DSSP file (Angstrom, degrees, kcal/mol; ACC not computed):
  #  RESIDUE AA STRUCTURE BP1 BP2  ACC     N-H-->O    O-->H-N    N-H-->O    O-->H-N    TCO  KAPPA ALPHA  PHI   PSI    X-CA   Y-CA   Z-CA
    1    1 A X              0   0    0      0, 0.0     2,-0.1     0, 0.0    28,-0.0   0.000 360.0 360.0 360.0 135.6    6.5   34.1  -92.4
    2    2 A X        -     0   0    0     30,-0.1     2,-0.4    31,-0.0    28,-0.2  -0.371 360.0-152.1 -81.7 162.3    7.5   31.4  -94.9
    3    3 A X  E     -A   29   0A   0     26,-1.4    26,-3.1    27,-0.1     2,-0.4  -1.000   4.4-147.3-136.8 137.3    9.4   28.2  -94.1
    4    4 A X  E     -A   28   0A   0     55,-0.4    57,-2.3    -2,-0.4    58,-1.5  -0.878   8.5-167.2-110.8 137.9   11.7   26.1  -96.3
    5    5 A X  E     -Ab  27  62A   0     22,-2.6    22,-2.8    -2,-0.4     2,-0.5  -0.982   4.2-160.4-121.6 126.8   12.1   22.4  -96.2
    6    6 A X  E     -Ab  26  63A   0     56,-3.3    58,-3.1    -2,-0.5     2,-0.5  -0.935   4.7-171.1-113.3 131.0   15.0   20.6  -98.0
    7    7 A X  E     -Ab  25  64A   0     18,-2.9    18,-2.7    -2,-0.5     2,-0.2  -0.981  20.8-134.5-117.0 120.0   14.7   16.9  -98.8
    8    8 A X  E     -A   24   0A   0     56,-2.0     7,-2.3    -2,-0.5     2,-0.3  -0.533  31.8-148.1 -69.8 137.3   17.8   15.1 -100.0
    9    9 A X  E     +AC  23  14A   0     14,-2.8    14,-0.8     5,-0.3    13,-0.7  -0.836  34.4 178.9-120.8 152.4   17.0   12.9 -103.0
   10   10 A X  E >  S- C   0  13A   0      3,-2.4     3,-2.3    -2,-0.3     2,-0.3  -0.883  81.9 -53.0-134.8 102.0   17.9    9.7 -104.7
   11   11 A X  T 3  S-     0   0    0     -2,-0.3     4,-0.1     1,-0.2     0, 0.0  -0.541 122.6 -23.6  60.0-120.2   15.6    9.3 -107.6
   12   12 A X  T 3  S+     0   0    0     -2,-0.3    79,-2.5    -3,-0.1    80,-0.5   0.289 127.3  82.8-103.2   9.0   12.1    9.6 -106.0
   13   13 A X  E <  S-CD  10  90A   0     -3,-2.3    -3,-2.4    77,-0.3     2,-0.3  -0.679  92.4 -88.6-107.0 161.8   13.4    8.6 -102.5
   14   14 A X  E     -C    9   0A   0     75,-2.9    75,-0.3    -2,-0.2    -5,-0.3  -0.554  57.1-105.9 -60.1 126.4   15.1   10.2  -99.6
   15   15 A X        -     0   0    0     -7,-2.3    51,-1.1    -2,-0.3    72,-0.1  -0.336  22.1-138.1 -60.8 133.1   18.8    9.9 -100.3
   16   16 A X  S    S+     0   0    0     50,-0.2    51,-2.4     1,-0.2     2,-0.4   0.711  88.4  36.1 -64.9 -19.6   20.3    7.3  -98.0
   17   17 A X  B >>  -g   67   0B   0     49,-0.2     3,-0.9     1,-0.1     4,-0.5  -0.991  67.8-149.5-138.2 126.4   23.4    9.4  -97.3
   18   18 A X  G >4 S+     0   0    0     49,-2.6     3,-0.8    -2,-0.4    29,-0.2   0.867  98.7  53.9 -60.0 -38.8   23.5   13.2  -96.9
   19   19 A X  G 34 S+     0   0    0     48,-0.3    -1,-0.2     1,-0.2    29,-0.2   0.581 109.1  48.4 -76.1  -9.1   27.1   13.4  -98.2
   20   20 A X  G <4 S+     0   0    0     -3,-0.9    -1,-0.2    27,-0.1    -2,-0.2   0.400  78.6 126.8-108.2  -1.2   26.2   11.6 -101.4
   21   21 A X    <<  +     0   0    0     -3,-0.8    26,-0.4    -4,-0.5   -11,-0.1  -0.385  28.5 175.3 -58.0 129.4   23.1   13.5 -102.4
   22   22 A X        +     0   0    0    -13,-0.7    21,-3.5     1,-0.1     2,-0.3   0.458  67.6  38.8-110.1  -6.9   23.3   14.8 -105.9
   23   23 A X  E     -AE   9  42A   0    -14,-0.8   -14,-2.8    19,-0.3     2,-0.3  -0.966  64.1-168.8-138.7 151.5   19.7   16.2 -106.0
   24   24 A X  E     -AE   8  41A   0     17,-2.2    17,-2.6    -2,-0.3     2,-0.5  -0.984  17.9-137.7-137.6 154.2   17.5   18.0 -103.5
   25   25 A X  E     -AE   7  40A   0    -18,-2.7   -18,-2.9    -2,-0.3     2,-0.6  -0.958  18.5-164.9 -99.9 124.8   13.9   19.0 -103.2
   26   26 A X  E     -AE   6  39A   0     13,-3.2    13,-2.5    -2,-0.5     2,-0.5  -0.955   7.2-174.9-116.4 118.1   13.3   22.5 -101.8
   27   27 A X  E     -AE   5  38A   0    -22,-2.8   -22,-2.6    -2,-0.6     2,-0.5  -0.959   9.3-156.9-116.6 126.7    9.8   23.3 -100.7
   28   28 A X  E     -AE   4  37A   0      9,-2.6     8,-3.5    -2,-0.5     9,-1.6  -0.892   7.6-157.1-102.1 125.9    8.6   26.7  -99.5
   29   29 A X  E     -AE   3  35A   0    -26,-3.1   -26,-1.4    -2,-0.5     6,-0.2  -0.753  12.6-130.9 -99.0 144.8    5.7   26.9  -97.2
   30   30 A X    >   -     0   0    0      4,-2.8     3,-1.9    -2,-0.3   -27,-0.1  -0.225  43.2 -83.6 -84.2-178.3    3.5   30.1  -96.9
   31   31 A X  T 3  S+     0   0    0      1,-0.3    -1,-0.1     2,-0.1    -2,-0.0   0.759 130.8  54.0 -62.8 -24.5    2.6   31.6  -93.5
   32   32 A X  T 3  S-     0   0    0      2,-0.1    -1,-0.3     1,-0.0     3,-0.1   0.419 121.1-106.1 -92.6   2.8   -0.4   29.2  -93.3
   33   33 A X  S <  S+     0   0    0     -3,-1.9     2,-0.3     1,-0.3    -2,-0.1   0.636  76.0 133.9  87.4  16.3    1.8   26.2  -93.8
   34   34 A X        -     0   0    0      1,-0.1    -4,-2.8     2,-0.0     2,-0.4  -0.705  67.9 -95.6 -96.8 153.8    0.7   25.5  -97.3
   35   35 A X  E     +E   29   0A   0     -2,-0.3    -6,-0.3    -6,-0.2     3,-0.1  -0.538  46.1 168.1 -76.1 122.1    3.1   24.7 -100.1
   36   36 A X  E     +     0   0A   0     -8,-3.5     2,-0.3    -2,-0.4    -7,-0.2   0.713  64.4  10.1-105.0 -30.0    3.9   27.9 -102.0
   37   37 A X  E     -E   28   0A   0     -9,-1.6    -9,-2.6     2,-0.0     2,-0.4  -0.998  56.9-165.7-155.5 148.1    6.8   26.8 -104.2
   38   38 A X  E     +E   27   0A   0     -2,-0.3     2,-0.4   -11,-0.2   -11,-0.2  -0.992  10.2 175.6-144.1 131.9    8.7   23.7 -105.1
   39   39 A X  E     -E   26   0A   0    -13,-2.5   -13,-3.2    -2,-0.4     2,-0.6  -0.995  19.3-153.7-134.7 138.9   12.1   23.2 -106.7
   40   40 A X  E     -E   25   0A   0     -2,-0.4     2,-0.4   -15,-0.2   -15,-0.2  -0.976  21.5-163.9-107.7 123.8   14.3   20.2 -107.6
   41   41 A X  E     -E   24   0A   0    -17,-2.6   -17,-2.2    -2,-0.6     2,-0.6  -0.897  12.6-149.3-111.7 134.8   17.8   21.2 -107.7
   42   42 A X  E     -E   23   0A   0     -2,-0.4   -19,-0.3   -19,-0.2     2,-0.2  -0.874  22.9-137.7 -99.0 128.4   20.6   19.1 -109.3
   43   43 A X        -     0   0    0    -21,-3.5     3,-0.1    -2,-0.6     8,-0.0  -0.585  14.0-125.6 -87.0 150.2   24.0   19.7 -107.4
   44   44 A X  S    S-     0   0    0     -2,-0.2     2,-0.3     1,-0.2    -1,-0.1   0.859  89.0 -19.4 -61.5 -35.0   27.2   20.1 -109.3
   45   45 A X  S    S-     0   0    0    -24,-0.1     2,-0.6     2,-0.1    -1,-0.2  -0.972  80.0 -83.6-164.0 166.5   28.7   17.2 -107.2
   46   46 A X        +     0   0    0     -2,-0.3     2,-0.3    -3,-0.1   -24,-0.1  -0.694  59.6 144.0 -85.5 123.8   28.1   15.4 -104.0
   47   47 A X     >  -     0   0    0     -2,-0.6     4,-1.9   -26,-0.4     5,-0.1  -0.906  41.7-153.5-156.2 125.0   29.6   17.2 -101.0
   48   48 A X  H  > S+     0   0    0     -2,-0.3     4,-2.3     2,-0.2     5,-0.2   0.892 101.9  51.3 -68.4 -38.6   28.2   17.5  -97.5
   49   49 A X  H  > S+     0   0    0      2,-0.2     4,-2.3     1,-0.2    -1,-0.2   0.943 111.7  46.5 -63.0 -45.8   30.1   20.8  -96.9
   50   50 A X  H  > S+     0   0    0      1,-0.2     4,-2.2     2,-0.2    -1,-0.2   0.860 111.7  51.9 -66.0 -34.2   28.6   22.3 -100.2
   51   51 A X  H  X S+     0   0    0     -4,-1.9     4,-2.3     2,-0.2    -1,-0.2   0.890 107.2  51.7 -72.3 -35.2   25.2   21.0  -99.3
   52   52 A X  H  X S+     0   0    0     -4,-2.3     4,-2.2     1,-0.2    -2,-0.2   0.929 110.1  50.3 -61.1 -42.0   25.5   22.7  -95.9
   53   53 A X  H  X S+     0   0    0     -4,-2.3     4,-2.6     1,-0.2    -2,-0.2   0.884 110.6  48.9 -61.7 -38.8   26.4   25.9  -97.7
   54   54 A X  H  X S+     0   0    0     -4,-2.2     4,-2.6     2,-0.2    -1,-0.2   0.910 109.5  52.5 -65.6 -39.3   23.4   25.6 -100.0
   55   55 A X  H  <>S+     0   0    0     -4,-2.3     5,-2.5     1,-0.2    -2,-0.2   0.921 115.2  41.2 -68.2 -38.2   21.0   25.0  -97.1
   56   56 A X  H ><5S+     0   0    0     -4,-2.2     3,-1.2     3,-0.2    -1,-0.2   0.900 113.3  52.6 -73.1 -39.2   22.3   28.1  -95.3
   57   57 A X  H 3<5S+     0   0    0     -4,-2.6    -2,-0.2     1,-0.2    -1,-0.2   0.899 112.0  46.3 -54.2 -46.5   22.4   30.2  -98.5
   58   58 A X  T 3<5S-     0   0    0     -4,-2.6    -1,-0.2    -5,-0.1    -2,-0.2   0.345 111.7-121.2 -85.7   6.6   18.8   29.3  -99.3
   59   59 A X  T < 5 -     0   0    0     -3,-1.2   -55,-0.4     1,-0.2    -3,-0.2   0.898  43.9-178.7  53.9  46.8   17.7   30.0  -95.7
   60   60 A X      < -     0   0    0     -5,-2.5   -55,-0.2    -6,-0.2    -1,-0.2  -0.489  18.6-173.9 -70.9 141.8   16.3   26.4  -95.1
   61   61 A X        +     0   0    0    -57,-2.3    21,-2.5     1,-0.3     2,-0.4   0.627  68.6  41.0-111.9 -17.2   14.8   25.8  -91.7
   62   62 A X  E     -bf   5  82A   0    -58,-1.5   -56,-3.3    19,-0.2     2,-0.5  -0.994  60.9-166.3-136.1 130.3   14.2   22.0  -92.0
   63   63 A X  E     -bf   6  83A   0     19,-2.8    21,-2.9    -2,-0.4     2,-0.5  -0.956   1.9-170.3-115.2 126.3   16.4   19.3  -93.4
   64   64 A X  E     +bf   7  84A   0    -58,-3.1   -56,-2.0    -2,-0.5     2,-0.3  -0.969  28.2 138.5-114.8 127.2   15.1   15.7  -94.1
   65   65 A X        -     0   0    0     19,-2.2    22,-2.2    -2,-0.5   -49,-0.1  -0.921  49.9-110.5-155.2 173.3   17.7   13.1  -95.1
   66   66 A X  S    S-     0   0    0    -51,-1.1    20,-2.0     1,-0.3   -49,-0.2   0.342  81.7 -16.5 -86.3-135.9   18.9    9.6  -94.6
   67   67 A X  B     +g   17   0B   0    -51,-2.4   -49,-2.6    18,-0.2     2,-0.3  -0.441  68.2 179.9 -75.6 145.7   22.1    9.0  -92.6
   68   68 A X        -     0   0    0     58,-0.2    60,-1.4   -51,-0.2    17,-0.0  -0.996  33.1 -95.7-145.2 147.6   24.5   11.8  -92.0
   69   69 A X     >  -     0   0    0     -2,-0.3     4,-2.1    58,-0.2     3,-0.5  -0.342  33.6-120.7 -62.3 144.1   27.8   12.3  -90.3
   70   70 A X  H  > S+     0   0    0      1,-0.2     4,-2.6     2,-0.2     5,-0.2   0.806 110.6  59.0 -52.7 -35.4   27.7   13.6  -86.6
   71   71 A X  H  > S+     0   0    0      1,-0.2     4,-1.9     2,-0.2    -1,-0.2   0.924 109.4  40.7 -65.3 -47.0   29.7   16.6  -87.6
   72   72 A X  H  > S+     0   0    0     -3,-0.5     4,-2.2     2,-0.2     5,-0.2   0.829 113.7  55.3 -72.5 -33.4   27.2   17.9  -90.2
   73   73 A X  H  X S+     0   0    0     -4,-2.1     4,-2.1     1,-0.2    -2,-0.2   0.970 111.9  42.1 -60.0 -53.0   24.3   17.0  -88.0
   74   74 A X  H  X S+     0   0    0     -4,-2.6     4,-2.5     1,-0.2    -2,-0.2   0.850 112.0  55.2 -67.4 -33.2   25.6   19.1  -85.1
   75   75 A X  H  X S+     0   0    0     -4,-1.9     4,-1.6    -5,-0.2    -1,-0.2   0.949 110.9  44.3 -62.7 -45.9   26.7   22.0  -87.4
   76   76 A X  H  <>S+     0   0    0     -4,-2.2     5,-2.5     1,-0.2    -2,-0.2   0.857 114.3  49.6 -68.9 -33.0   23.2   22.3  -88.8
   77   77 A X  H ><5S+     0   0    0     -4,-2.1     3,-1.9    -5,-0.2    -1,-0.2   0.909 108.1  54.4 -69.0 -40.3   21.6   22.0  -85.3
   78   78 A X  H 3<5S+     0   0    0     -4,-2.5    -2,-0.2     1,-0.3    -1,-0.2   0.819 103.7  56.1 -62.7 -31.8   24.1   24.7  -84.1
   79   79 A X  T 3<5S-     0   0    0     -4,-1.6    -1,-0.3    -5,-0.2    -2,-0.2   0.376 124.3-109.2 -80.6   4.0   22.7   26.9  -87.0
   80   80 A X  T < 5S+     0   0    0     -3,-1.9     2,-0.3     1,-0.3    -3,-0.2   0.799  71.1 142.3  77.9  30.1   19.3   26.4  -85.4
   81   81 A X      < -     0   0    0     -5,-2.5     2,-0.6   -19,-0.0    -1,-0.3  -0.742  54.1-121.8 -96.3 149.4   17.9   24.1  -88.2
   82   82 A X  E     -f   62   0A   0    -21,-2.5   -19,-2.8    -2,-0.3     2,-0.5  -0.828  30.3-161.2 -87.3 126.8   15.6   21.2  -87.5
   83   83 A X  E     -f   63   0A   0     -2,-0.6     2,-0.7   -21,-0.2   -19,-0.2  -0.953  12.2-172.5-117.4 114.5   17.3   18.0  -88.8
   84   84 A X  E     +f   64   0A   0    -21,-2.9   -19,-2.2    -2,-0.5     3,-0.3  -0.894  24.2 169.1-106.2  98.2   15.3   14.9  -89.4
   85   85 A X        +     0   0    0     -2,-0.7    21,-2.3   -21,-0.2    22,-0.3  -0.525  42.5  50.2-113.3 175.7   17.6   12.2  -90.2
   86   86 A X  S    S+     0   0    0    -20,-2.0     2,-0.4     1,-0.2   -20,-0.3   0.747  72.1 155.8  73.8  22.9   17.7    8.4  -90.7
   87   87 A X        -     0   0    0    -22,-2.2     2,-0.5    -3,-0.3    -1,-0.2  -0.662  21.7-175.6 -88.8 134.8   14.7    8.5  -93.0
   88   88 A X  B     +h  108   0C   0     19,-2.2    21,-3.4    -2,-0.4    22,-0.7  -0.956  41.5  55.0-129.1 116.9   14.1    5.8  -95.5
   89   89 A X  S    S-     0   0    0     -2,-0.5   -75,-2.9   -75,-0.3     2,-0.2  -0.950  90.3 -24.0 156.1-172.2   11.3    5.9  -98.1
   90   90 A X  B  >  -D   13   0A   0     -2,-0.3     4,-2.5   -77,-0.3   -77,-0.3  -0.404  52.3-130.7 -68.5 135.9    9.8    8.0 -100.8
   91   91 A X  H  > S+     0   0    0    -79,-2.5     4,-2.5     1,-0.2     5,-0.2   0.883 107.3  53.5 -60.7 -37.8   10.5   11.7 -100.5
   92   92 A X  H  > S+     0   0    0    -80,-0.5     4,-2.5     1,-0.2    -1,-0.2   0.863 107.8  50.1 -63.5 -37.3    6.9   12.6 -101.0
   93   93 A X  H  > S+     0   0    0     -3,-0.2     4,-2.3     2,-0.2    -1,-0.2   0.902 110.7  49.1 -66.5 -42.3    5.9   10.4  -98.1
   94   94 A X  H  X S+     0   0    0     -4,-2.5     4,-2.2     2,-0.2    -2,-0.2   0.924 113.7  46.9 -65.0 -41.8    8.5   11.9  -95.9
   95   95 A X  H  X S+     0   0    0     -4,-2.5     4,-2.7     2,-0.2    -2,-0.2   0.922 111.9  50.0 -63.9 -44.1    7.3   15.5  -96.8
   96   96 A X  H  X S+     0   0    0     -4,-2.5     4,-1.4     1,-0.2    -2,-0.2   0.921 112.5  47.9 -63.2 -41.4    3.6   14.6  -96.3
   97   97 A X  H  X>S+     0   0    0     -4,-2.3     5,-3.0     2,-0.2     6,-0.7   0.906 110.5  52.0 -63.8 -42.2    4.5   13.1  -92.8
   98   98 A X  H ><5S+     0   0    0     -4,-2.2     3,-2.1     1,-0.2    -2,-0.2   0.977 109.1  49.7 -57.2 -54.8    6.5   16.1  -91.9
   99   99 A X  H 3<5S+     0   0    0     -4,-2.7    -1,-0.2     1,-0.3    -2,-0.2   0.740 110.7  49.7 -56.0 -27.0    3.6   18.4  -92.8
  100  100 A X  H 3<5S-     0   0    0     -4,-1.4    -1,-0.3    -5,-0.2    -2,-0.2   0.466 115.2-117.0 -89.3  -1.5    1.3   16.4  -90.7
  101  101 A X  T <<5S+     0   0    0     -3,-2.1    -3,-0.2    -4,-0.6    -2,-0.1   0.711  88.2 105.9  78.6  23.3    3.6   16.5  -87.8
  102  102 A X      < +     0   0    0     -5,-3.0     2,-0.5    -6,-0.2    -4,-0.2   0.287  43.5 108.6-120.6  10.7    4.2   12.8  -87.7
  103  103 A X        +     0   0    0     -6,-0.7     2,-0.3    -5,-0.2   -16,-0.0  -0.793  41.2 174.8 -92.8 127.5    7.8   12.4  -89.1
  104  104 A X    >   -     0   0    0     -2,-0.5     3,-1.5   -20,-0.1   -20,-0.1  -0.926  39.6 -85.4-127.7 154.4   10.5   11.5  -86.7
  105  105 A X  T 3  S+     0   0    0     -2,-0.3   -19,-0.2     1,-0.2    20,-0.2  -0.253 114.5  27.0 -55.9 139.5   14.2   10.6  -87.1
  106  106 A X  T 3  S+     0   0    0    -21,-2.3    -1,-0.2     1,-0.2     2,-0.2   0.540  83.6 159.1  90.8   4.3   14.7    7.0  -88.0
  107  107 A X    <   -     0   0    0     -3,-1.5   -19,-2.2   -22,-0.3     2,-0.7  -0.449  32.0-151.4 -74.7 132.9   11.3    6.6  -89.7
  108  108 A X  B     +h   88   0C   0     -2,-0.2   -19,-0.2   -21,-0.2   -21,-0.1  -0.904  18.5 175.4 -99.6 110.2   11.1    3.6  -92.1
  109  109 A X        +     0   0    0    -21,-3.4   -20,-0.2    -2,-0.7     2,-0.2   0.517  45.4 100.8-100.7  -5.7    8.5    4.7  -94.6
  110  110 A X  S    S-     0   0    0    -22,-0.7     3,-0.1     8,-0.1     2,-0.1  -0.528  84.0-105.6 -68.7 143.3    8.7    1.7  -97.0
  111  111 A X    >   -     0   0    0     -2,-0.2     3,-2.3     1,-0.1     6,-0.2  -0.435  48.9 -86.1 -63.3 145.9    5.9   -0.8  -96.5
  112  112 A X  T 3  S+     0   0    0      1,-0.3    -1,-0.1    -2,-0.1     3,-0.1  -0.297 117.1  16.9 -53.1 129.5    7.0   -4.0  -94.7
  113  113 A X  T 3  S+     0   0    0      1,-0.3    -1,-0.3    -3,-0.1     2,-0.1   0.438  93.3 138.2  86.1  -0.5    8.4   -6.4  -97.3
  114  114 A X    X   -     0   0    0     -3,-2.3     3,-2.0     1,-0.1    -1,-0.3  -0.413  68.4 -91.3 -74.4 151.9    8.8   -3.7 -100.0
  115  115 A X  T 3  S+     0   0    0      1,-0.3    -1,-0.1    -3,-0.1     3,-0.1  -0.445 117.7  23.7 -58.2 129.4   11.9   -3.7 -102.2
  116  116 A X  T 3  S+     0   0    0      1,-0.4     2,-0.3    -2,-0.1    -1,-0.3   0.227  90.6 131.7  96.3 -17.1   14.5   -1.4 -100.3
  117  117 A X    <   +     0   0    0     -3,-2.0    -1,-0.4    -6,-0.2     2,-0.3  -0.563  30.6 172.4 -74.6 131.1   12.8   -2.0  -97.0
  118  118 A X        -     0   0    0     -2,-0.3     2,-0.2    -3,-0.1    -8,-0.1  -0.902  39.6 -92.4-133.0 160.8   15.3   -2.8  -94.4
  119  119 A X        -     0   0    0     -2,-0.3     2,-0.1     1,-0.1     0, 0.0  -0.543  52.6-104.1 -72.4 144.5   15.2   -3.2  -90.6
  120  120 A X        -     0   0    0     -2,-0.2    -1,-0.1     1,-0.1     3,-0.1  -0.375  36.3-109.0 -71.1 144.8   16.0    0.0  -88.8
  121  121 A X    >   -     0   0    0      3,-0.2     3,-1.5     1,-0.1    -1,-0.1  -0.341  43.7 -87.5 -66.3 152.7   19.4    0.3  -87.2
  122  122 A X  T 3  S+     0   0    0      1,-0.2    -1,-0.1    -2,-0.0     0, 0.0  -0.338 112.4  34.5 -56.8 136.9   19.7    0.2  -83.4
  123  123 A X  T 3  S-     0   0    0     -3,-0.1     2,-1.3     1,-0.1    -1,-0.2   0.389  99.0-119.1  99.7  -6.8   19.4    3.6  -81.9
  124  124 A X  S <  S+     0   0    0     -3,-1.5    -3,-0.2   -18,-0.1   -18,-0.1  -0.556  79.2  81.2  82.6 -92.2   16.9    5.2  -84.3
  125  125 A X  S    S-     0   0    0     -2,-1.3   -39,-0.2   -20,-0.2   -58,-0.1   0.104  70.8-131.3 -54.0 165.5   18.4    8.2  -86.0
  126  126 A X        +     0   0    0    -60,-0.2   -58,-0.2   -61,-0.1    -1,-0.1   0.638  68.5 106.3 -97.4 -14.2   20.7    8.1  -88.9
  127  127 A X              0   0    0    -60,-0.2   -58,-0.2     1,-0.1   -60,-0.1  -0.454 360.0 360.0 -76.1 147.1   23.7   10.3  -87.9
  128  128 A X              0   0    0    -60,-1.4   -59,-0.1    -2,-0.1    -1,-0.1   0.382 360.0 360.0 -90.8 360.0   26.8    8.4  -87.0
């Protein structure tokens, strides 16, 4: 059975906010866990509700994003999706870490001292 992973994008990074994402990376894995298909989708406008609808329509099972509102986090979890939020870093790094089993909510993937690197907020995950 295939698995779909959605990463919210801002340029080549994980989008810092779920509700402001205007692009997403959708990766489909085959039954062996290898990448079978990759799509970058440009959204008509930034909307957390529309993004949730897209996630459910495309039968996504994993969402990787930056910060997100508690309401959307709990909605996607209620729909039985794995949500990994509070991620800061390059989208490809986040995807690679997820595939290796080492991505956790709140992960800072920028090298220390790199432009854009910030100290993580207290509490780890990104949902408010």
